N, C-alpha and C positions, 0 to 999 in steps of 0.2 A: 505534681507527678499525671494525678488523676486531670487532671486543669487541662494541659498538657493536650492528656489522652483523648478528652473527651472534645477541647477543639479542632484536635484534630478530624474526630469521625464526620464532625458538622465541615469541616473548611474543606474537607475532601469530598460529601455528597454534595457540596454547594457547587465547586470545579468539576462533578460529571456531569451535574444537568448541565450548565452554563457551557460546558467543553462538544452537547449533542450538536448545540446553538452554532455553535461556532462563536458565542459572546463569552469568551474566559475574559478577553482585558477589561472590556467594557463592566461584569461583573464585578474584576476586580478593581476601579477606581470606582464605583458604588458604591463600592462594600468599604471599598475607606474610606471616602467623603462622608458615609454614615457616622463609619466608627470615629473620624475622627470631629464632626457636629456633637457628639456623645460624651466625647473624651474631653472637649475643651470646654464645655458646660457643664459646672455642678450639680444646677436645679436639674437639667434634664436628665443626668446622669443616677439624681437623687429619685426622682419620681420612678426611670425605667430600674431601676434595678434599689429601689426600699420597698421592702418585703408590705410597708404599710398600706403602699397602693396595689388597687384589684390588677385583676390581670385582665377585666375590661376599660379600663386610664388607662395601663400599659400601650394598646393594645391602640389603642385611638393617640397617642403620642406617636406611637410607632409609624402608622400611620401616615400624619401631621408632619415627622418629617420625612419619610418617603416622596409625599409631594413635594417637600420644599428642597427635592435633588432638583440638579441646576435639570436635568432630564430625567423623562420618565423610568422612574428604576424598570429593571429588568423584571419580570415571575417569578424566574431561580433566585433573586437575592428575596422580593416580597415576600414571597413565603416562606422562606427559611427565614427571615426575623420573625414574621409571623410565630410559626413555630420553637422559639428561639421564645417567643415572647410564652407563650403555652407552655413550655416545660421549662421556665423559668430556668435559661442559662445566659439572660441578656448579661449578665459580669463577666462571659466569655468573649462577649466581642472584640474587644483587643486582640489576642490570642488569635480566635478564628481571622481575622482579616490581617494581620503576621504572616497564622500558615497559608491563610489560601492565597494570596500572595507567590510566597514562598515555589510553592507549590502550579501555583499556573506558571512562576520566570521558571521550574523545571520541565514543564511539559514544554515547555516552548523552547528552549534550549538556551535563555538567559539567564546570564547571573546580575547579580548589584557588587555595587562598587563605590566605596565614595572616595574620593581626589579630597584635601585636607592639601591648603597652600597660603604660607603666609601674607600674598595678597592678593585680591579676584582675580582669579584669568578669563583670557580673551574667548569665544565663544571655538577661534580657529584653536584656541590653544587646545581645551577640554577637548575637539572631535580628534586633534589628535594625537592624544595622548587612551581616548575610548577607541581611537583603531590600536596602536600598539601594545593598547592593554587584550586585544579581543587575538592579534593575534597570538601573543603569551597565552593566552587562556583558551584559545579554538573554540570559543566559544560567544554569542552575543551579551557586550557589556555594556547592562543602563547606568551611567553615572549622574552618581548624587556629588556635588562641589561645597567644601564648606573652606572658610578661613580662618585662621589661626594664627596674629602676629608673634606667636611666642617663640612658631618655626625658624623668623630671621630669613632663612628664605627656600627655595628649593620647593617640591611637590610628595607626596607622599598617595600612596595607592591603595587601598586594601578591598581586595577582590575577593570576596571568597573568604576563604579561613589566608589567606597571601597579601602578606605585606611588604612590598615597592612601595623602599622609603630611599631618596632621594632628597629631602634635608638635609639646608646645610648645620644645621643641630645637631644631624644625626655624622656626618658627617666631618665635624670638630671632634666630638667626644668620640670618634673610633681615631682621627690622629693624634689626641690629646691620648689617647689607651697604648699604641702603638708607640710614644715619645717614652712613653717609663720605664 
């Protein structure tokens, strides 16, 4: 619980600074990119999280990763990452990135959802599904698609805490229960 509490404080502070300049989404993209780079590189994670490395070494690595980002790092993000190095809190980075995205979405009136289908959906189908979910939730829905051949057919969408299940597997299970 302490982990989430600390991460929430940092995420909220970054969000407040980014919101002042109307850069919330840019900072979210860069923060997620930084967290992904660190999360997908065991060597990089080791340098940033291992107390055997000095604060100066970790700081140089963070600066190098910031320089390697596709676009110049937003000052709010760069300062926050430097602070995380100084306070030895880089271990909270994945939670900070996740909570920041959730807070930024809430502030923008967005909700994230995941659509799972048996076969890849066309862009038109995803757009129609997104519009339908926006009407149901009365919020802007950002969808992530996933393919699961075990579904047999149909689509399942989870938006926030609500699951809309229109998969063939679920319908067959329901039919089987009714026929018993």
